[in-house]
C-alpha positions as CSV (number, residue, x, y, z in Angstrom):
1,M,-3.5,-7.1,31.4
2,S,-7.3,-7.1,30.3
3,A,-8.3,-6.6,26.4
4,D,-10.4,-3.5,27.4
5,L,-7.5,-2.0,29.2
6,E,-5.0,-2.7,26.6
7,R,-3.4,0.5,25.0
8,K,-4.9,1.2,21.6
9,T,-2.6,2.4,18.8
10,T,-3.8,5.5,16.7
11,V,-3.1,4.8,13.1
12,G,-3.8,7.6,10.8
13,I,-4.9,6.5,7.6
14,I,-3.7,8.9,4.5
15,Q,-6.3,8.4,2.0
16,T,-4.9,9.5,-1.7
17,G,-7.8,8.0,-3.8
18,R,-11.5,7.1,-4.0
19,L,-12.8,3.8,-5.3
20,G,-16.2,4.7,-5.7
21,G,-18.8,3.2,-7.8
22,S,-20.4,-0.4,-7.0
23,L,-17.2,-1.5,-6.0
24,G,-17.1,1.4,-3.4
25,V,-20.4,0.4,-2.0
26,K,-19.9,-3.3,-1.7
27,Y,-16.2,-3.1,-0.3
28,G,-15.8,0.1,1.1
29,E,-13.2,2.9,0.5
30,Y,-9.7,2.4,0.8
31,P,-9.3,3.5,4.3
32,Q,-11.9,0.6,5.2
33,M,-9.9,-2.1,3.5
34,F,-7.5,-1.4,6.1
35,M,-9.5,-1.5,8.7
36,D,-11.1,-4.9,7.6
37,L,-7.4,-6.1,7.1
38,F,-6.7,-5.2,10.6
39,E,-9.9,-6.6,12.1
40,G,-9.3,-7.5,15.9
41,E,-6.2,-5.2,16.3
42,P,-6.3,-2.9,19.2
43,F,-6.2,0.1,16.7
44,D,-8.0,3.7,16.6
45,Y,-8.0,5.1,13.4
46,I,-8.2,9.1,11.9
47,V,-8.5,9.1,8.4
48,Y,-6.9,12.2,6.6
49,P,-8.3,12.7,2.9
50,A,-5.4,13.7,1.2
51,I,-7.3,14.0,-1.9
52,E,-9.2,17.0,-0.3
53,G,-6.1,18.8,0.9
54,K,-6.5,17.5,4.4
55,L,-3.3,16.3,5.8
56,P,-1.9,15.8,9.5
57,K,-0.4,18.9,11.1
58,H,2.7,16.8,12.5
59,P,3.8,13.2,12.6
60,L,3.3,12.8,16.1
61,E,-0.6,13.1,15.8
62,C,-0.8,9.5,15.4
63,D,1.3,6.6,16.7
64,A,1.5,4.8,13.2
65,W,0.7,5.8,9.5
66,V,-0.8,4.0,6.4
67,I,-0.9,5.6,3.1
68,T,-3.4,4.2,0.8
69,G,-3.4,3.2,-2.6
70,S,-5.3,5.3,-5.7
71,K,-6.3,5.2,-9.1
72,H,-4.1,7.9,-9.7
73,G,-0.4,8.6,-10.5
74,V,1.9,10.1,-8.4
75,Y,3.2,12.4,-11.3
76,E,-0.3,13.8,-12.3
77,D,-0.6,17.6,-11.4
78,F,-2.7,17.8,-8.5
79,D,-2.8,20.4,-6.0
80,W,-2.6,18.2,-2.8
81,I,0.6,16.1,-4.3
82,K,3.3,18.4,-3.2
83,P,1.9,19.0,0.4
84,L,1.7,15.1,0.8
85,E,5.3,14.8,-0.4
86,V,6.1,17.5,2.0
87,F,4.5,15.6,4.9
88,I,6.0,12.2,3.9
89,R,9.5,13.6,4.3
90,K,9.0,14.7,7.5
91,L,7.1,11.7,8.5
92,I,10.0,9.3,7.3
93,A,12.3,11.6,9.3
94,S,10.5,11.2,12.6
95,G,10.8,7.4,12.5
96,Q,7.0,7.1,13.1
97,P,5.9,3.1,12.2
98,T,4.9,4.0,8.4
99,V,3.8,1.6,5.5
100,G,3.0,2.9,2.1
101,V,1.1,0.5,-0.5
102,C,0.9,0.7,-4.3
103,F,0.3,4.5,-4.6
104,G,1.7,5.2,-1.1
105,H,4.9,3.2,-2.1
106,Q,4.9,5.1,-5.1
107,I,4.7,8.4,-3.5
108,M,6.9,7.8,-0.8
109,A,9.7,7.0,-3.1
110,Q,9.2,10.0,-5.4
111,A,8.8,12.4,-2.2
112,M,12.3,11.2,-1.5
113,G,13.9,11.7,-4.8
114,G,12.9,8.3,-6.6
115,K,11.5,8.0,-10.0
116,V,8.2,6.6,-10.6
117,E,6.5,6.1,-14.1
118,K,4.0,3.9,-16.3
119,F,6.1,0.4,-16.5
120,S,6.7,0.2,-20.4
121,G,6.3,-4.1,-19.6
122,G,2.6,-3.3,-18.9
123,W,0.0,-4.0,-16.0
124,C,0.9,-6.6,-13.0
125,V,-2.3,-8.1,-12.3
126,G,-3.5,-11.1,-9.9
127,R,-1.2,-13.2,-7.6
128,I,2.2,-12.7,-7.9
129,S,5.1,-14.3,-6.2
130,Y,7.8,-12.0,-4.8
131,A,11.1,-12.4,-3.1
132,D,10.7,-11.2,0.7
133,I,14.4,-10.1,1.0
134,A,13.7,-8.7,4.9
135,N,12.2,-12.3,5.9
136,N,14.2,-14.7,3.7
137,A,10.9,-16.0,2.3
138,E,8.5,-16.4,-0.6
139,A,5.9,-13.9,-0.6
140,N,2.6,-14.5,-2.8
141,L,0.6,-11.3,-2.6
142,L,-2.2,-9.6,-4.8
143,A,-1.2,-6.7,-7.4
144,F,-3.0,-4.3,-9.6
145,H,-0.9,-2.0,-11.0
146,Q,1.0,-0.1,-14.1
147,D,3.1,2.2,-12.5
148,Q,6.2,1.3,-10.8
149,V,9.1,2.8,-9.0
150,I,11.6,2.6,-11.6
151,T,14.7,4.4,-9.6
152,P,14.5,4.0,-5.7
153,P,15.6,6.9,-3.7
154,K,19.1,6.9,-2.1
155,N,19.8,5.2,1.1
156,T,16.8,3.0,0.7
157,D,16.8,-0.8,0.7
158,V,14.8,-2.9,-1.4
159,W,13.1,-5.6,0.8
160,L,10.7,-6.8,-1.8
161,T,11.3,-7.9,-5.5
162,S,10.1,-9.7,-8.5
163,D,11.3,-9.9,-12.3
164,F,8.3,-7.7,-13.3
165,C,8.9,-5.3,-10.4
166,L,12.2,-4.9,-9.4
167,N,11.4,-2.3,-6.5
168,A,8.2,-3.8,-5.4
169,G,9.2,-3.1,-1.8
170,L,11.3,-0.5,-0.4
171,K,12.6,0.0,3.2
172,Y,13.4,3.6,4.5
173,S,14.3,2.8,8.4
174,P,13.7,-0.2,10.4
175,T,10.0,1.4,11.2
176,C,9.3,2.5,7.8
177,F,8.7,1.0,4.6
178,S,6.6,0.4,1.5
179,L,5.3,-1.9,-0.9
180,Q,3.6,-2.3,-4.2
181,P,1.3,-5.2,-3.9
182,H,-1.9,-4.9,-2.1
183,P,-2.2,-6.7,1.7
184,E,-5.5,-5.1,2.0
185,H,-7.1,-6.4,-1.2
186,T,-9.6,-9.8,-0.9
187,L,-10.1,-12.4,-3.7
188,P,-13.6,-11.2,-4.4
189,F,-12.8,-7.7,-4.4
190,L,-9.9,-8.5,-6.8
191,V,-12.2,-10.6,-8.9
192,D,-14.5,-7.9,-9.2
193,L,-12.0,-5.5,-10.2
194,I,-10.4,-7.4,-12.9
195,N,-13.6,-8.6,-14.5
196,Q,-14.9,-4.7,-14.4
197,R,-11.8,-3.3,-16.1
198,R,-11.4,-6.4,-18.4
199,G,-11.4,-5.5,-21.9
200,I,-11.3,-1.6,-20.9
201,Q,-8.4,-0.5,-19.1
202,L,-7.0,-4.0,-19.1
203,S,-6.6,-6.6,-22.1
204,V,-9.0,-9.6,-21.9
205,E,-5.5,-11.8,-21.7
206,V,-4.0,-9.8,-18.7
207,A,-7.1,-10.1,-17.2
208,D,-8.0,-13.6,-17.8
209,N,-4.2,-14.4,-16.9
210,G,-4.7,-12.5,-13.4
211,L,-8.0,-14.1,-12.7
212,A,-6.7,-17.6,-13.5
213,S,-4.0,-16.8,-11.2
214,L,-5.8,-16.1,-8.0
215,A,-6.7,-19.9,-7.9
216,A,-3.5,-20.4,-5.9
217,S,-3.1,-19.8,-2.1
218,N,-1.6,-16.5,-1.1
219,D,-0.2,-14.8,1.9
220,Q,-2.8,-11.7,2.2
221,Q,-3.2,-12.5,6.0
222,Q,0.2,-13.3,7.2
223,Y,1.5,-9.8,5.7
224,G,-1.5,-8.2,6.8
225,G,-0.5,-9.3,10.7
226,W,3.0,-8.7,10.0
227,I,2.2,-5.0,8.9
228,A,0.1,-4.8,12.0
229,E,2.9,-5.7,14.3
230,I,4.9,-3.0,12.8
231,L,2.5,-0.5,13.3
232,K,2.1,-1.5,16.9
233,G,5.6,-1.2,17.5
234,E,6.3,-4.7,18.1
235,R,8.4,-5.6,14.8
236,R,10.9,-4.2,12.8
237,I,11.6,-4.9,9.2
């Protein structure tokens, strides 16, 4: 089958935050980062700005789903959080291929009865090595977060973990999962983000250690491809 006749997968991107400012202008908003990550994949996209109260009516509106990161906490009292949780429960029950990233990882856990809070150990910033239990491998991925899933929901499996973030990846079904690190982040973006937050949101020490960690190689593209395969229905976790 020729490329132009290949059936496209419609991916619904549930946008849970805005980057804004100079970083948003330079790198695009959260949905665009995923579109860049999946460049070359046979995907069409529909963006649902949950932060504006705009959610899908049904999980079958799209073939697959991505729930983005955000600067917000899932425990904050926004009027769009509860309706999003209701949709997430329907989405997980539907079995549609789904991935939640960072805030998306946390809101999925909270919607299903898990606990999310600011981690007492502080911030996790930079290139982090995780144990990928699902693939029996080490995963070196980019992270930027303080909130964590402290208690996973019942009937989930931890598939990604580190000493700093025990519940870094959760599996709800063979086609529905989430992860705390950001496969959609690029090195230039994370460098700019850390430098922008250095001495403000991040201590100088945390920022400098995070920047130093970025010199080593990472698995961003590999995991981006792996996630794309799941969204296309070609792979299970």
